[in-house]
All heavy atoms as an XYZ file, in Angstrom:
618
protein
N     -24.688    240.537    115.401
C     -24.548    241.082    116.743
C     -24.208    239.997    117.748
O     -23.426    240.220    118.650
C     -25.825    241.791    117.168
C     -26.093    243.079    116.435
C     -27.368    243.716    116.948
C     -27.672    244.982    116.194
N     -28.855    245.633    116.707
N     -24.836    238.849    117.598
C     -24.606    237.772    118.549
C     -23.170    237.290    118.473
O     -22.490    237.155    119.493
C     -25.585    236.603    118.306
C     -25.239    235.421    119.184
C     -27.010    237.053    118.538
N     -22.685    237.049    117.257
C     -21.305    236.600    117.092
C     -20.335    237.643    117.635
O     -19.365    237.312    118.309
C     -21.013    236.302    115.617
C     -19.614    235.817    115.304
C     -19.300    234.532    116.068
C     -19.450    235.610    113.814
N     -20.612    238.878    117.363
C     -19.752    239.964    117.845
C     -19.685    239.954    119.373
O     -18.613    240.086    119.956
C     -20.266    241.311    117.351
C     -19.325    242.458    117.651
C     -19.825    243.793    117.138
N     -20.380    243.684    115.798
C     -21.442    244.380    115.372
N     -22.052    245.225    116.163
N     -21.892    244.231    114.159
N     -20.823    239.756    120.022
C     -20.817    239.744    121.485
C     -20.086    238.521    122.035
O     -19.424    238.600    123.064
C     -22.242    239.805    122.033
O     -22.933    238.610    121.774
N     -20.185    237.378    121.339
C     -19.469    236.185    121.784
C     -17.967    236.379    121.695
O     -17.221    236.006    122.596
C     -19.877    234.976    120.941
C     -21.321    234.513    121.050
C     -21.589    233.399    120.057
C     -21.652    234.076    122.451
N     -17.521    236.965    120.603
C     -16.091    237.177    120.386
C     -15.572    238.293    121.282
O     -14.442    238.235    121.764
C     -15.817    237.473    118.895
C     -14.376    237.857    118.669
C     -16.181    236.261    118.054
N     -16.399    239.279    121.564
C     -15.976    240.412    122.386
C     -15.574    239.963    123.783
O     -14.740    240.593    124.429
C     -17.101    241.441    122.474
C     -16.661    242.764    123.047
C     -17.772    243.786    123.078
N     -18.402    243.926    121.778
C     -19.693    244.155    121.589
N     -20.504    244.278    122.608
N     -20.193    244.267    120.379
N     -16.137    238.851    124.258
C     -15.809    238.345    125.584
C     -14.397    237.759    125.649
O     -13.877    237.527    126.725
C     -16.832    237.293    126.012
C     -18.219    237.848    126.210
C     -19.228    236.765    126.552
O     -18.833    235.718    127.093
O     -20.413    236.977    126.284
N     -13.799    237.497    124.497
C     -12.428    236.989    124.461
C     -11.450    238.122    124.730
O     -11.745    239.289    124.484
C     -12.108    236.387    123.088
C     -12.869    235.160    122.663
C     -12.502    234.809    121.230
C     -12.599    233.990    123.582
N     -10.271    237.768    125.173
C      -9.221    238.758    125.317
C      -8.682    239.159    123.952
O      -8.889    238.455    122.951
N      -7.968    240.249    123.911
C      -7.438    240.761    122.641
C      -6.485    239.763    121.991
O      -6.529    239.558    120.772
C      -6.737    242.098    122.866
N      -5.643    239.113    122.776
C      -4.683    238.178    122.185
C      -5.383    236.930    121.643
O      -4.988    236.403    120.598
C      -3.610    237.787    123.203
O      -4.190    237.126    124.313
N      -6.446    236.492    122.323
C      -7.200    235.339    121.835
C      -7.925    235.675    120.537
O      -7.931    234.893    119.590
C      -8.200    234.845    122.889
C      -7.561    234.142    124.057
C      -7.074    235.082    125.140
O      -7.320    236.306    125.034
O      -6.431    234.604    126.083
N      -8.522    236.844    120.498
C      -9.220    237.293    119.292
C      -8.238    237.404    118.128
O      -8.505    236.923    117.023
C      -9.917    238.634    119.548
C     -10.598    239.191    118.335
C     -11.774    238.635    117.876
C     -10.061    240.269    117.653
C     -12.418    239.144    116.753
C     -10.691    240.783    116.532
C     -11.865    240.222    116.085
N      -7.088    238.007    118.388
C      -6.071    238.158    117.336
C      -5.614    236.800    116.817
O      -5.475    236.600    115.607
C      -4.876    238.941    117.858
C      -3.788    239.103    116.815
C      -2.552    239.821    117.336
O      -2.543    240.301    118.482
O      -1.574    239.879    116.568
N      -5.414    235.853    117.723
C      -4.983    234.522    117.314
C      -6.027    233.856    116.417
O      -5.689    233.293    115.374
C      -4.711    233.654    118.541
C      -4.294    232.223    118.271
C      -3.015    232.166    117.436
C      -4.127    231.472    119.580
N      -7.284    233.935    116.793
C      -8.347    233.346    115.971
C      -8.424    233.991    114.592
O      -8.570    233.304    113.586
C      -9.691    233.463    116.682
C      -9.882    232.560    117.896
C     -11.145    232.950    118.655
C      -9.920    231.097    117.485
N      -8.302    235.298    114.552
C      -8.351    236.011    113.270
C      -7.170    235.616    112.398
O      -7.333    235.310    111.208
C      -8.392    237.541    113.479
C      -8.154    238.286    112.172
C      -9.722    237.956    114.098
N      -5.994    235.609    112.987
C      -4.807    235.283    112.192
C      -4.870    233.858    111.650
O      -4.491    233.609    110.513
C      -3.551    235.485    113.032
C      -3.270    236.965    113.311
C      -2.048    237.156    114.133
N      -0.864    236.776    113.360
C       0.361    236.771    113.864
N       0.582    237.116    115.115
N       1.373    236.420    113.111
N      -5.369    232.926    112.462
C      -5.391    231.533    112.015
C      -6.531    231.248    111.059
O      -6.344    230.608    110.029
C      -5.492    230.597    113.246
C      -5.571    229.139    112.891
C      -4.283    228.671    112.209
N      -4.430    227.306    111.729
C      -4.560    226.979    110.438
N      -4.521    227.910    109.512
N      -4.705    225.734    110.079
N      -7.751    231.725    111.373
C      -8.924    231.301    110.612
C      -9.422    232.322    109.590
O     -10.062    231.933    108.628
C     -10.050    230.910    111.569
C      -9.644    229.754    112.441
C      -9.468    229.912    113.803
C      -9.390    228.506    111.888
C      -9.076    228.852    114.607
C      -8.983    227.436    112.672
C      -8.835    227.613    114.032
O      -8.435    226.562    114.807
N      -9.116    233.574    109.772
C      -9.530    234.587    108.784
C      -8.387    234.838    107.802
O      -8.576    234.769    106.586
C      -9.966    235.903    109.468
C     -10.314    236.961    108.436
C     -11.157    235.647    110.400
N      -7.212    235.099    108.341
C      -6.053    235.364    107.486
C      -5.370    234.076    107.034
O      -4.476    234.118    106.194
C      -5.056    236.260    108.221
C      -5.608    237.618    108.667
C      -4.563    238.383    109.470
C      -6.098    238.425    107.480
N      -5.781    232.946    107.616
C      -5.277    231.614    107.271
C      -3.768    231.496    107.393
O      -3.101    230.860    106.577
C      -5.759    231.199    105.880
C      -7.261    231.110    105.780
C      -7.759    230.694    104.410
O      -6.965    230.696    103.441
O      -8.947    230.370    104.314
N      -3.222    232.093    108.442
C      -1.793    231.955    108.690
C      -1.506    230.539    109.166
O      -2.317    229.915    109.854
C      -1.330    232.983    109.727
C      -1.397    234.411    109.214
C      -0.817    235.425    110.188
O       0.046    235.048    111.016
O      -1.233    236.585    110.123
N      -0.361    230.033    108.814
C       0.043    228.678    109.158
C       0.232    228.550    110.674
O       0.863    229.401    111.306
C       1.357    228.353    108.438
C       1.808    226.946    108.701
O       1.163    226.012    108.193
O       2.812    226.802    109.433
N      -0.322    227.485    111.248
C      -0.244    227.310    112.702
C       1.189    227.096    113.182
O       1.548    227.539    114.279
C      -1.154    226.166    113.163
O      -0.765    224.962    112.556
N       2.025    226.441    112.377
C       3.422    226.256    112.773
C       4.168    227.582    112.818
O       4.965    227.821    113.732
C       4.128    225.280    111.831
C       3.614    223.865    111.981
O       3.243    223.441    113.078
N       3.564    223.148    110.885
N       3.905    228.449    111.858
C       4.542    229.765    111.852
C       4.057    230.605    113.025
O       4.843    231.312    113.658
C       4.282    230.474    110.528
C       4.981    229.823    109.347
C       4.609    230.447    108.011
O       4.020    231.544    107.998
O       4.917    229.827    106.986
N       2.750    230.529    113.300
C       2.217    231.259    114.449
C       2.855    230.761    115.744
O       3.205    231.551    116.623
C       0.696    231.105    114.534
C      -0.135    231.926    113.566
C      -1.594    231.498    113.616
C      -0.005    233.403    113.875
N       2.982    229.451    115.866
C       3.586    228.868    117.070
C       5.011    229.381    117.259
O       5.398    229.759    118.373
C       3.558    227.350    116.974
N       5.788    229.387    116.181
C       7.153    229.901    116.275
C       7.173    231.357    116.699
O       7.954    231.750    117.570
C       7.883    229.741    114.941
C       8.291    228.313    114.684
O       8.498    227.541    115.614
N       8.408    227.950    113.417
N       6.318    232.150    116.092
C       6.274    233.576    116.418
C       5.878    233.805    117.872
O       6.386    234.710    118.533
C       5.284    234.286    115.491
C       5.208    235.771    115.721
C       4.202    236.447    114.813
O       4.098    236.050    113.639
O       3.527    237.375    115.289
N       4.938    232.996    118.369
C       4.455    233.145    119.742
C       5.302    232.359    120.750
O       4.968    232.314    121.938
C       2.996    232.690    119.831
C       2.020    233.511    118.988
C       0.643    232.867    118.975
C       1.953    234.941    119.479
N       6.387    231.763    120.249
C       7.302    230.988    121.089
C       6.567    229.891    121.850
O       6.735    229.710    123.058
C       8.089    231.907    122.025
C       8.951    232.910    121.275
C       9.718    233.836    122.190
O       9.497    233.815    123.414
O      10.540    234.598    121.664
N       5.723    229.161    121.107
C       5.003    228.014    121.639
C       5.274    226.834    120.716
O       5.613    227.016    119.553
C       3.490    228.254    121.654
C       3.015    229.341    122.578
C       1.500    229.483    122.551
O       0.848    229.075    121.604
N       0.958    230.063    123.589
N       5.099    225.656    121.249
C       5.203    224.494    120.375
C       3.950    224.443    119.504
O       2.893    224.966    119.892
C       5.314    223.206    121.195
O       4.087    222.928    121.836
N       4.045    223.859    118.326
C       2.850    223.724    117.485
C       1.723    222.988    118.202
O       0.554    223.352    118.065
C       3.361    222.936    116.275
C       4.810    223.302    116.185
C       5.255    223.413    117.622
N       2.062    221.976    119.001
C       1.034    221.235    119.740
C       0.334    222.126    120.758
O      -0.898    222.066    120.909
C       1.643    220.029    120.437
N       1.087    222.975    121.446
C       0.498    223.889    122.429
C      -0.422    224.897    121.741
O      -1.503    225.214    122.261
C       1.593    224.612    123.206
N      -0.011    225.386    120.589
C      -0.850    226.338    119.864
C      -2.134    225.672    119.376
O      -3.217    226.252    119.484
C      -0.097    226.945    118.681
C      -0.924    227.974    117.918
C      -1.024    229.270    118.719
C      -0.361    228.235    116.562
N      -2.023    224.448    118.867
C      -3.234    223.735    118.428
C      -4.181    223.512    119.595
O      -5.393    223.659    119.454
C      -2.856    222.408    117.768
C      -2.268    222.567    116.379
C      -2.157    221.242    115.650
N      -1.355    220.258    116.361
C      -0.028    220.137    116.249
N       0.642    220.952    115.442
N       0.615    219.202    116.916
N      -3.651    223.197    120.770
C      -4.483    223.013    121.959
C      -5.144    224.327    122.352
O      -6.327    224.356    122.696
C      -3.639    222.478    123.118
C      -4.423    222.270    124.391
S      -5.766    221.068    124.237
C      -4.845    219.569    124.090
N      -4.404    225.407    122.285
C      -4.965    226.737    122.602
C      -6.111    227.074    121.654
O      -7.164    227.544    122.082
C      -3.847    227.775    122.513
C      -4.221    229.143    122.963
C      -2.990    230.038    122.969
N      -3.358    231.424    123.150
C      -2.554    232.441    122.901
N      -1.311    232.222    122.492
N      -2.954    233.673    123.070
N      -5.904    226.819    120.374
C      -6.953    227.075    119.385
C      -8.170    226.180    119.633
O      -9.313    226.637    119.530
C      -6.416    226.866    117.970
C      -5.451    227.930    117.468
C      -4.724    227.435    116.225
C      -6.182    229.233    117.201
N      -7.928    224.921    119.977
C      -9.036    224.007    120.255
C      -9.849    224.503    121.448
O     -11.080    224.492    121.426
C      -8.502    222.604    120.541
C      -9.588    221.571    120.772
S      -8.934    219.938    121.155
C      -8.413    220.207    122.851
N      -9.169    224.980    122.478
C      -9.870    225.493    123.660
C     -10.659    226.754    123.335
O     -11.776    226.933    123.828
C      -8.882    225.745    124.788
C      -8.348    224.457    125.372
C      -7.356    224.708    126.481
N      -6.901    223.438    127.033
C      -5.690    223.219    127.490
N      -4.784    224.182    127.466
N      -5.355    222.053    127.976
N     -10.089    227.634    122.524
C     -10.812    228.847    122.126
C     -12.056    228.505    121.312
O     -13.120    229.099    121.505
C      -9.895    229.786    121.336
C      -8.816    230.492    122.150
C      -7.838    231.205    121.226
C      -9.445    231.457    123.133
N     -11.947    227.546    120.401
C     -13.122    227.114    119.627
C     -14.183    226.531    120.547
O     -15.370    226.789    120.382
C     -12.723    226.103    118.557
C     -11.924    226.674    117.412
C     -11.781    225.692    116.257
N     -11.377    224.360    116.665
C     -10.119    223.921    116.703
N      -9.128    224.733    116.348
N      -9.835    222.687    117.066
N     -13.752    225.774    121.549
C     -14.704    225.180    122.495
C     -15.413    226.257    123.305
O     -16.624    226.170    123.540
C     -13.987    224.198    123.422
N     -14.679    227.276    123.708
C     -15.287    228.389    124.451
C     -16.348    229.071    123.589
O     -17.473    229.316    124.047
C     -14.214    229.404    124.900
C     -13.358    228.799    126.017
C     -14.843    230.722    125.339
C     -12.107    229.601    126.325
N     -16.006    229.378    122.345
C     -16.957    230.029    121.449
C     -18.160    229.138    121.174
O     -19.302    229.608    121.152
C     -16.282    230.433    120.141
C     -15.307    231.593    120.239
C     -14.625    231.817    118.893
C     -16.002    232.861    120.706
N     -17.927    227.845    120.977
C     -19.028    226.910    120.734
C     -19.976    226.858    121.935
O     -21.187    226.941    121.782
C     -18.485    225.512    120.439
C     -19.576    224.490    120.147
C     -19.032    223.082    119.984
N     -18.330    222.658    121.186
C     -17.026    222.372    121.256
N     -16.266    222.451    120.179
N     -16.470    221.997    122.391
N     -19.420    226.774    123.139
C     -20.246    226.714    124.339
C     -21.059    227.994    124.519
O     -22.239    227.946    124.869
C     -19.390    226.466    125.576
C     -18.785    225.074    125.600
O     -19.247    224.201    124.820
O     -17.843    224.861    126.382
N     -20.435    229.126    124.258
C     -21.154    230.401    124.363
C     -22.243    230.499    123.310
O     -23.337    230.990    123.582
C     -20.182    231.565    124.220
C     -19.274    231.714    125.404
C     -18.281    232.824    125.197
N     -17.375    232.910    126.329
C     -16.297    233.670    126.355
N     -15.991    234.415    125.307
N     -15.521    233.698    127.414
N     -21.949    230.034    122.100
C     -22.946    230.075    121.027
C     -24.128    229.178    121.363
O     -25.291    229.557    121.135
C     -22.322    229.655    119.705
N     -23.868    228.009    121.906
C     -24.956    227.100    122.269
C     -25.809    227.667    123.395
O     -27.000    227.379    123.485
C     -24.401    225.730    122.663
C     -23.827    224.917    121.512
C     -23.166    223.653    122.033
C     -24.903    224.597    120.486
N     -25.211    228.486    124.238
C     -25.942    229.132    125.328
C     -26.954    230.141    124.803
O     -28.044    230.273    125.338
C     -24.944    229.828    126.248
C     -25.214    229.687    127.692
C     -24.183    230.347    128.586
N     -23.627    231.576    128.060
C     -22.330    231.863    128.022
N     -21.448    230.998    128.449
N     -21.894    233.000    127.550
N     -26.591    230.867    123.748
C     -27.473    231.914    123.237
C     -28.324    231.469    122.052
O     -29.263    232.155    121.682
C     -26.694    233.194    122.851
C     -25.988    233.777    124.052
C     -25.751    232.945    121.717
N     -28.005    230.318    121.462
C     -28.748    229.859    120.287
C     -30.260    229.775    120.518
O     -31.024    230.242    119.678
C     -28.199    228.515    119.797
C     -28.860    227.954    118.548
C     -28.641    228.901    117.367
C     -28.322    226.579    118.235
N     -30.720    229.205    121.632
C     -32.175    229.158    121.826
C     -32.814    230.543    121.824
O     -33.908    230.721    121.301
C     -32.330    228.483    123.197
C     -31.084    227.696    123.369
C     -30.012    228.486    122.689
N     -32.132    231.537    122.366
C     -32.679    232.896    122.380
C     -32.772    233.466    120.973
O     -33.762    234.079    120.601
C     -31.808    233.802    123.252
C     -31.696    233.409    124.716
C     -30.668    234.268    125.421
C     -33.038    233.495    125.401
N     -31.725    233.242    120.182
C     -31.691    233.754    118.818
C     -32.777    233.097    117.985
O     -33.518    233.757    117.263
C     -30.302    233.533    118.178
C     -30.307    233.891    116.708
C     -29.244    234.325    118.925
N     -32.890    231.778    118.085
C     -33.896    231.047    117.316
C     -35.289    231.533    117.694
O     -36.136    231.758    116.833
C     -33.751    229.523    117.543
C     -34.926    228.759    116.971
C     -32.448    229.029    116.920
N     -35.526    231.723    118.984
C     -36.827    232.201    119.445
C     -37.124    233.608    118.964
O     -38.243    233.910    118.541
N     -36.127    234.475    118.995
C     -36.329    235.853    118.557
C     -36.609    235.949    117.064
O     -37.372    236.794    116.620
C     -35.101    236.706    118.894
C     -34.899    237.036    120.370
C     -33.548    237.713    120.569
C     -36.018    237.912    120.892
N     -35.973    235.071    116.283
C     -36.167    235.107    114.836
C     -37.467    234.452    114.403
O     -37.882    234.596    113.273
C     -34.970    234.453    114.126
C     -33.637    235.176    114.300
C     -32.529    234.389    113.644
C     -33.698    236.578    113.736
N     -38.077    233.718    115.326
C     -39.375    233.131    115.044
C     -39.381    232.019    114.027
O     -40.300    231.903    113.233
N     -38.337    231.207    114.031
C     -38.317    230.061    113.119
C     -39.439    229.095    113.478
O     -39.772    228.935    114.646
C     -36.970    229.319    113.196
C     -35.841    230.077    112.567
C     -34.796    230.561    113.324
C     -35.816    230.292    111.200
C     -33.749    231.256    112.756
C     -34.769    230.978    110.599
C     -33.734    231.457    111.378
N     -40.019    228.433    112.487
C     -41.044    227.421    112.783
C     -40.479    226.365    113.716
O     -39.365    225.888    113.529
C     -41.369    226.818    111.408
C     -40.938    227.839    110.429
C     -39.778    228.561    111.053
N     -41.234    226.042    114.742
C     -40.783    225.061    115.709
C     -39.781    225.601    116.705
O     -39.201    224.844    117.473
N     -39.572    226.921    116.707
C     -38.557    227.484    117.603
C     -38.952    227.370    119.060
O     -38.092    227.443    119.925
C     -38.293    228.950    117.240
O     -39.460    229.728    117.413
N     -40.223    227.143    119.352
C     -40.629    226.992    120.737
C     -39.943    225.788    121.377
O     -39.704    225.766    122.582
C     -42.141    226.845    120.833
N     -39.572    224.810    120.580
C     -38.881    223.627    121.102
C     -37.481    223.971    121.599
O     -36.930    223.281    122.446
C     -38.791    222.564    120.016
N     -36.883    225.057    121.083
C     -35.534    225.447    121.497
C     -35.532    226.319    122.722
O     -34.538    226.415    123.418
C     -34.821    226.208    120.365
C     -34.406    225.326    119.236
C     -35.166    225.265    118.078
C     -33.272    224.556    119.330
C     -34.783    224.461    117.031
C     -32.884    223.742    118.276
C     -33.640    223.689    117.135
N     -36.601    227.013    122.977
C     -36.662    227.965    124.090
C     -36.970    227.201    125.357
O     -37.918    226.448    125.421
C     -37.710    229.061    123.833
C     -37.755    230.025    125.005
C     -37.392    229.791    122.543
N     -36.119    227.396    126.363
C     -36.318    226.686    127.626
C     -36.857    227.622    128.684
O     -36.721    228.808    128.622
C     -34.997    226.060    128.121
O     -34.007    227.096    128.254
C     -34.527    225.000    127.154
């Protein structure tokens, strides 16, 4: 549920790009050509999307750890 909510905040085109690159493992150069972007621009776009997801995940991680009741989880809850 948490991952779904993090990804849901992305736009449809961003979500599609992540799925095509990392789930379907489409080649980034081919994707860049199809999207009429340079390969470098596409790699930067993907890097930014990963950073957005990472930052959002780190924001909710303390809540998830606390809810699941892992030993020592009180240290994560602020």
